[in-house]
N, C-alpha and C positions, 0 to 999 in steps of 0.2 A: 524329504524335507531337509534342507541344509541346516546344520547345527550352527548356532550363533555363539561365537566365543565371548564369554563374559570377561570383562576386565581388559579388553583390547583397546578401549578408548579412555583417554585421560581428560578429565573435565578441564575446560579452559584452553584446549589446544586446537579446537576447530576454527577454521578460517571462515569468518562471517562477512567478508567484504561483499560477496554477491547478494547475500541476504539483505544487507544494509542498503545496497544500491536499489534493490527491488522495492524495499519498504519506502525509501525516499521517493521513488517514482510513483508508488501508490499514493503517498500523501500529496504529491504534486497534482496528480490526477483528481484526487478528491477536492482539493482546493479549487481547481479549474471548474469542476462540475458544480460546486457550490456557488462560485461566482457567476457562472453562466445562468444558473437557475435563478439566482437573485435578480440578475439583470433582466431576465425574461419576465419575471413576475412584476418588476417595476414597469417594464415596457407595456405589459398587458394592463396594468392599472392606469397608465397614462392614456391609453387609447380606449379605456372603458370597455374592455372585452369581457 
């Protein structure tokens, strides 16, 4: 088992651009899914399904 060096990381120095891009993509996908779901429910209510 490899030893992990303690203290080799300084807080606040990590590059989080990829994490932020992924999170924004996730939020965009959630908004699209919610919108499509609401539209589908409205469509089903209009055709009395």
